[in-house]
C-alpha positions as CSV (number, residue, x, y, z in Angstrom):
1,M,10.2,-11.6,-18.9
2,R,9.4,-14.8,-17.1
3,V,7.4,-14.2,-13.9
4,A,7.0,-16.8,-11.1
5,A,4.9,-16.5,-8.0
6,I,5.4,-18.3,-4.7
7,L,2.1,-18.8,-2.9
8,L,2.7,-19.2,0.9
9,A,0.4,-21.6,2.8
10,A,2.6,-23.2,5.4
11,G,1.2,-21.3,8.4
12,T,-1.3,-22.8,10.8
13,G,-3.3,-19.5,11.2
14,S,-3.2,-19.7,15.0
15,R,-4.8,-16.2,15.5
16,Y,-7.7,-17.1,13.2
17,T,-8.3,-20.6,14.7
18,A,-8.1,-19.0,18.2
19,S,-10.7,-16.3,17.3
20,T,-13.1,-18.8,15.6
21,G,-12.5,-22.1,17.5
22,L,-12.1,-23.8,14.2
23,S,-9.3,-26.2,13.4
24,T,-9.2,-25.5,9.6
25,P,-6.2,-23.3,8.7
26,K,-7.4,-20.0,7.4
27,Q,-6.0,-20.4,3.9
28,Y,-8.3,-23.4,3.4
29,V,-11.5,-21.8,4.8
30,I,-14.3,-21.7,2.2
31,L,-14.9,-18.2,0.9
32,A,-17.5,-17.5,-1.8
33,G,-17.7,-21.2,-2.6
34,Q,-14.0,-22.1,-2.7
35,P,-10.9,-22.2,-0.5
36,V,-9.4,-18.8,0.3
37,I,-6.1,-19.9,-1.2
38,R,-7.7,-20.8,-4.5
39,H,-9.0,-17.2,-4.9
40,A,-5.4,-16.0,-4.3
41,A,-4.0,-18.4,-6.9
42,E,-6.6,-17.4,-9.5
43,A,-5.8,-13.8,-9.0
44,L,-2.0,-14.4,-9.6
45,L,-2.2,-16.9,-12.5
46,P,-3.1,-14.5,-15.3
47,H,0.1,-12.5,-14.6
48,V,2.7,-15.3,-14.1
49,T,4.5,-17.9,-16.1
50,C,4.4,-20.4,-13.2
51,L,3.0,-20.6,-9.7
52,Q,4.8,-22.4,-6.9
53,P,2.7,-23.3,-3.8
54,V,4.5,-23.8,-0.5
55,G,2.8,-25.7,2.4
56,Q,1.3,-29.1,3.0
57,P,1.3,-30.7,-0.4
58,D,-1.8,-32.9,0.0
59,S,-3.9,-29.9,1.2
60,L,-2.6,-27.7,-1.6
61,I,-3.2,-30.2,-4.3
62,D,-6.8,-30.6,-3.1
63,A,-7.5,-26.9,-2.8
64,L,-5.9,-26.0,-6.1
65,K,-7.1,-29.0,-8.1
66,G,-7.3,-28.2,-11.8
67,L,-5.2,-25.1,-11.7
68,P,-1.9,-24.9,-13.6
69,I,0.6,-25.0,-10.7
70,L,4.0,-26.5,-10.0
71,P,4.2,-29.4,-7.6
72,P,3.8,-28.0,-4.0
73,V,6.7,-28.1,-1.7
74,M,6.8,-28.2,2.1
75,G,7.3,-25.0,4.0
76,G,9.6,-24.2,6.9
77,E,9.1,-23.2,10.5
78,T,9.1,-19.5,9.6
79,R,7.9,-17.4,6.7
80,Q,11.5,-16.8,5.7
81,A,12.2,-20.5,5.6
82,S,9.0,-21.1,3.5
83,V,10.0,-18.5,1.0
84,R,13.4,-20.0,0.8
85,A,11.9,-23.4,0.1
86,G,9.8,-21.9,-2.8
87,L,12.9,-20.2,-4.2
88,E,15.0,-23.3,-4.2
89,A,12.2,-25.2,-5.9
90,L,12.1,-22.6,-8.7
91,D,15.9,-22.7,-9.0
92,R,15.6,-26.5,-9.8
93,L,13.6,-25.7,-12.9
94,P,15.3,-26.1,-16.3
95,I,17.4,-23.1,-17.2
96,D,14.9,-21.9,-19.9
97,K,12.1,-22.1,-17.3
98,K,13.7,-20.2,-14.4
99,P,12.0,-16.9,-13.7
100,D,13.5,-13.5,-14.1
101,V,11.4,-12.1,-11.3
102,V,9.4,-13.6,-8.5
103,L,6.3,-12.5,-6.6
104,I,5.7,-13.6,-3.0
105,H,2.1,-13.7,-2.0
106,D,0.2,-14.7,1.2
107,G,-2.2,-17.6,0.6
108,A,-4.6,-15.9,3.1
109,R,-5.0,-12.8,0.9
110,P,-7.7,-13.9,-1.5
111,Y,-8.6,-10.6,-3.1
112,V,-5.7,-8.8,-4.9
113,P,-6.7,-6.5,-7.8
114,A,-4.9,-6.9,-11.1
115,Y,-3.6,-3.3,-11.0
116,V,-1.7,-4.0,-7.8
117,I,0.1,-7.0,-9.4
118,K,0.8,-5.0,-12.6
119,N,2.2,-2.0,-10.7
120,V,4.6,-4.3,-8.7
121,L,5.9,-5.9,-11.8
122,K,6.2,-2.5,-13.6
123,S,8.3,-1.1,-10.7
124,L,10.8,-4.0,-11.0
125,E,11.9,-2.4,-14.2
126,H,13.6,0.3,-12.1
127,Y,14.0,-1.0,-8.6
128,D,15.5,-4.0,-6.8
129,G,12.2,-4.8,-5.2
130,A,8.6,-3.5,-5.0
131,I,5.8,-4.0,-2.6
132,P,2.2,-2.7,-2.4
133,A,1.5,-0.6,0.7
134,L,-1.1,1.7,2.2
135,M,-0.3,4.9,4.1
136,V,-1.2,4.7,7.8
137,T,-4.1,7.1,8.5
138,D,-5.0,6.2,12.1
139,T,-3.2,7.5,15.2
140,L,-0.8,4.9,16.5
141,K,-0.3,4.2,20.2
142,R,2.3,2.0,21.9
143,A,0.9,0.4,25.1
144,E,2.0,-1.9,27.9
145,K,-0.5,-4.1,29.8
146,G,-3.4,-2.2,28.3
147,V,-2.0,1.3,29.2
148,I,-0.8,3.9,26.6
149,K,2.9,4.6,26.9
150,E,3.4,6.9,23.9
151,T,2.0,8.1,20.6
152,I,3.9,7.0,17.5
153,P,4.2,9.7,14.7
154,R,2.4,8.2,11.7
155,D,4.3,10.4,9.1
156,N,5.9,8.2,6.4
157,L,4.4,5.0,7.8
158,F,2.9,2.4,5.6
159,R,1.1,-0.9,5.9
160,A,2.8,-3.5,3.8
161,Q,0.8,-6.0,1.6
162,T,1.6,-8.7,-0.8
163,P,2.4,-9.8,-3.5
164,Q,5.9,-8.4,-3.1
165,G,8.2,-8.6,-6.1
166,F,11.9,-9.1,-6.6
167,H,14.5,-10.1,-9.1
168,F,14.8,-13.8,-8.8
169,K,18.5,-14.5,-8.8
170,A,19.4,-11.6,-6.5
171,F,16.6,-12.5,-4.1
172,L,17.6,-16.2,-3.9
173,D,21.2,-15.1,-3.2
174,L,20.1,-12.9,-0.4
175,H,18.1,-15.8,1.2
176,R,21.1,-18.1,0.9
177,S,23.4,-15.6,2.6
178,A,20.9,-14.2,5.1
179,R,21.9,-14.1,8.7
180,A,19.6,-15.7,11.3
181,I,16.7,-13.2,11.4
182,T,12.9,-13.8,11.3
183,A,11.7,-11.5,8.5
184,T,8.0,-10.9,8.7
185,D,7.9,-9.7,5.1
186,D,10.1,-10.3,2.1
187,A,11.4,-6.8,1.6
188,R,13.3,-6.9,4.9
189,L,16.2,-8.8,3.3
190,L,16.6,-6.2,0.7
191,E,16.4,-3.4,3.3
192,D,19.1,-4.9,5.4
193,A,21.3,-5.2,2.2
194,G,20.9,-1.6,1.4
195,L,18.9,-2.2,-1.8
196,Q,16.1,-0.1,-3.1
197,V,12.5,-1.3,-2.6
198,A,9.7,0.7,-4.2
199,L,6.3,1.3,-2.7
200,V,3.3,1.0,-5.0
201,E,-0.3,1.7,-4.2
202,G,-2.0,-1.2,-2.3
203,D,-5.7,-1.8,-2.0
204,E,-7.9,-1.6,1.0
205,H,-9.7,-4.8,-0.1
206,N,-6.4,-6.8,-0.2
207,I,-7.0,-8.1,3.3
208,K,-5.0,-10.8,4.9
209,L,-7.5,-13.2,6.6
210,T,-6.4,-13.1,10.3
211,Y,-9.5,-12.9,12.5
212,E,-13.1,-14.0,12.2
213,G,-14.3,-10.5,11.3
214,D,-11.9,-10.5,8.3
215,L,-13.9,-13.3,6.7
216,V,-17.1,-11.4,7.1
217,R,-15.6,-8.4,5.3
218,L,-14.1,-10.5,2.6
219,E,-17.4,-12.2,1.9
220,Q,-19.0,-8.8,1.5
221,I,-16.2,-7.6,-0.8
222,M,-16.2,-10.7,-3.0
223,G,-20.0,-10.8,-3.2
224,A,-21.0,-7.1,-3.4
225,S,-18.0,-5.6,-5.4
226,F,-18.8,-7.4,-8.6
227,L,-20.9,-5.8,-11.3
228,P,-22.6,-7.7,-14.2
229,R,-22.0,-6.7,-17.8
230,V,-23.6,-8.1,-21.0
231,G,-21.9,-8.3,-24.4
232,F,-23.3,-9.0,-27.9
233,G,-21.5,-10.1,-31.0
234,Y,-22.5,-10.8,-34.6
235,D,-20.4,-12.1,-37.5
236,V,-20.9,-13.1,-41.1
237,H,-18.7,-15.1,-43.5
238,A,-19.4,-16.2,-47.1
239,F,-18.9,-19.8,-48.2
240,E,-15.8,-20.5,-50.3
241,E,-14.7,-23.6,-52.1
242,G,-11.4,-25.2,-51.1
243,R,-11.3,-24.0,-47.5
244,P,-11.9,-26.0,-44.3
245,L,-15.0,-25.3,-42.2
246,I,-14.1,-24.6,-38.6
247,L,-16.8,-23.6,-36.1
248,C,-16.0,-22.9,-32.4
249,G,-12.6,-24.4,-33.0
250,V,-14.0,-27.7,-34.2
251,P,-13.4,-28.9,-37.8
252,I,-16.8,-29.7,-39.5
253,A,-17.1,-31.9,-42.6
254,H,-18.8,-29.8,-45.3
255,S,-18.5,-29.2,-49.1
256,Q,-17.3,-25.6,-48.5
257,G,-15.5,-23.6,-45.9
258,L,-15.8,-19.9,-45.0
259,A,-14.0,-17.0,-46.6
260,G,-11.9,-14.7,-44.4
261,H,-8.5,-13.3,-43.6
262,S,-8.1,-15.7,-40.7
263,D,-9.6,-19.2,-40.5
264,A,-13.0,-17.5,-40.7
265,D,-14.4,-19.2,-37.6
266,V,-17.7,-17.3,-37.5
267,G,-18.6,-18.7,-34.1
268,L,-15.4,-17.6,-32.3
269,H,-15.5,-14.2,-34.1
270,A,-19.0,-13.5,-32.8
271,L,-18.0,-14.7,-29.3
272,C,-14.9,-12.6,-29.2
273,D,-16.9,-9.5,-30.2
274,A,-19.3,-10.3,-27.4
275,L,-16.6,-10.7,-24.8
276,Y,-14.8,-7.5,-25.9
277,G,-18.1,-5.7,-25.9
278,A,-18.9,-6.7,-22.3
279,L,-15.5,-5.2,-21.3
280,A,-15.9,-2.1,-23.5
281,E,-12.8,-3.2,-25.4
282,G,-14.1,-2.6,-29.0
283,D,-14.2,-5.5,-31.4
284,I,-12.0,-8.2,-32.7
285,G,-10.6,-6.0,-35.5
286,R,-9.2,-3.6,-33.0
287,H,-7.1,-6.2,-31.4
288,F,-6.3,-8.3,-34.5
289,P,-6.5,-6.0,-37.6
290,P,-7.3,-7.9,-40.8
291,S,-4.9,-5.5,-42.6
292,Q,-2.0,-7.3,-40.8
293,D,-0.5,-10.3,-42.6
294,E,0.3,-11.8,-39.1
295,W,-3.3,-12.9,-38.8
296,K,-3.7,-14.3,-42.3
297,N,-5.2,-17.8,-42.0
298,A,-4.6,-17.5,-38.2
299,D,-6.3,-20.0,-35.8
300,S,-9.2,-18.0,-34.2
301,T,-8.7,-19.8,-30.9
302,R,-5.8,-17.4,-30.4
303,F,-8.3,-14.5,-30.6
304,L,-10.6,-16.1,-28.1
305,F,-7.7,-16.9,-25.7
306,H,-6.8,-13.2,-25.8
307,A,-10.4,-12.1,-25.1
308,A,-10.6,-14.6,-22.2
309,Q,-7.3,-13.2,-20.8
310,C,-8.8,-9.7,-20.8
311,I,-11.5,-11.0,-18.4
312,A,-9.0,-12.9,-16.2
313,E,-6.7,-9.9,-16.0
314,R,-9.6,-7.9,-14.5
315,N,-10.3,-10.6,-11.9
316,G,-13.6,-11.1,-13.7
317,R,-15.7,-14.2,-14.4
318,L,-17.6,-15.3,-17.5
319,V,-21.0,-16.3,-16.2
320,N,-22.5,-17.8,-19.4
321,V,-22.3,-18.0,-23.2
322,D,-25.2,-18.2,-25.7
323,L,-24.3,-18.8,-29.4
324,T,-26.8,-19.0,-32.2
325,F,-25.7,-20.1,-35.7
326,I,-27.8,-18.9,-38.6
327,C,-27.5,-21.2,-41.7
328,E,-29.3,-23.8,-43.8
329,R,-26.4,-26.1,-43.9
330,P,-24.4,-27.8,-42.4
331,K,-26.6,-29.1,-39.6
332,I,-25.2,-27.8,-36.3
333,A,-26.9,-30.1,-33.8
334,P,-24.5,-33.1,-34.3
335,H,-21.6,-30.9,-33.4
336,V,-23.0,-29.0,-30.5
337,Q,-21.4,-31.1,-27.7
338,A,-18.0,-31.0,-29.3
339,M,-18.2,-27.3,-29.7
340,R,-19.3,-26.8,-26.1
341,E,-16.4,-28.9,-24.8
342,R,-13.9,-27.0,-27.0
343,L,-15.2,-23.6,-25.7
344,A,-15.1,-24.8,-22.1
345,E,-11.4,-25.7,-22.6
346,L,-10.5,-22.4,-24.4
347,L,-12.4,-20.3,-21.8
348,K,-11.3,-22.1,-18.6
349,V,-9.3,-19.1,-17.5
350,T,-12.6,-17.2,-17.1
351,K,-13.9,-19.9,-14.8
352,V,-17.0,-20.6,-16.9
353,T,-18.2,-24.2,-16.9
354,I,-19.6,-26.3,-19.8
355,E,-23.0,-26.2,-18.1
356,C,-23.1,-22.5,-18.8
357,I,-22.3,-22.7,-22.5
358,S,-25.2,-22.9,-24.9
359,I,-24.9,-23.5,-28.7
360,K,-27.9,-23.7,-31.0
361,A,-28.9,-23.0,-34.6
362,T,-31.7,-21.6,-36.6
363,T,-32.5,-21.0,-40.3
364,T,-34.1,-18.0,-42.1
365,E,-36.7,-20.2,-43.9
366,R,-34.7,-19.9,-47.1
367,L,-34.7,-16.1,-47.1
368,G,-31.7,-13.9,-47.5
369,F,-28.0,-14.9,-48.1
370,T,-28.1,-17.6,-45.5
371,G,-31.3,-19.0,-47.0
372,R,-29.6,-19.1,-50.4
373,E,-26.6,-20.9,-48.7
374,E,-24.2,-18.2,-49.7
375,G,-22.8,-18.0,-46.2
376,M,-23.3,-18.3,-42.4
377,A,-23.9,-15.9,-39.6
378,C,-23.6,-16.3,-35.8
379,A,-24.9,-14.2,-32.9
380,A,-23.4,-14.4,-29.4
381,V,-24.5,-13.1,-26.1
382,V,-22.4,-13.3,-22.9
383,S,-22.6,-12.1,-19.3
384,V,-19.5,-11.2,-17.4
385,V,-19.0,-10.0,-13.8
386,V,-16.0,-7.8,-13.0
387,P,-14.9,-6.0,-9.9
388,S,-16.7,-2.7,-9.7
389,H,-13.6,-0.6,-9.1
390,L,-11.7,-1.8,-12.2
């Protein structure tokens, strides 16, 4: 199933600018070191095939620089018009790239847990649409000029959130045929058409930045709700004639390669085990059993990409990587920079930078199997932060 997301950023955020006196639209305000909308994009990307931003293209390109996004398109005067612009842009994709389902998300909602996105997508297997929502728990009052006029029963009332999910073709058709209404959320069009929209559990932290106090709360959430985890990995492979030597995804000139079911990249195998360990996800053999022919001579970068995705799907971050190769030969130092660059590329979904990737080597002073040059070993230590409630 191809999943697209439309990230809405066309609004000016008048309530936010009025409450703060600032001119910067709320979606571009800096939160935890980067623009609010970038947090939103990074939360969506692990779950989608493509991401279509809608808003001022220059601002979006700057805020989302380096992320795999489609070219931004201008929004409209209303939310509904902006969603339509995003849908039409997706419809212009080649037929084999068009999405089956589409998520609509507010660019001013920077913290959306992975389970919310997954539940929305899961519900689309059975319903025309799905939205995350929270039950109203406070008493509701309707007032005029600051005076209470009535109490509104709160039974069966919910607060809608995003991302909201729909079947792409049907949702596009509804937008093209919609009468002149101003829908404040995307499910309204389906409601008016008599289609079924499911409610899935939302999250109290999935806040839409609207007032100055919301930014303070989001800063607390995104700073205090992450917990550190440490993972350790260790792997060994024997040397074997006639096989290439690949370490951390980099081919190394040497008289022998390493024996193994896959390409026997001892560095990536140790690193994968460290990443899985930090997430309490077992080891590499649990995810890619050596008993399966599918993984015979496989490129181990596939394994690392999967481990990295596990972090991204939890809205986590890889803080740092420390690898130590244990061998007499080949010399590792001449290849360290190439390895660091390759790991930074493979792990970019985890947001780790090359400055936080360490690779070094040691010998065993000619003792043991590595000292006899019968094989190589590698130890890996990583630190990861993940949301505390996941």
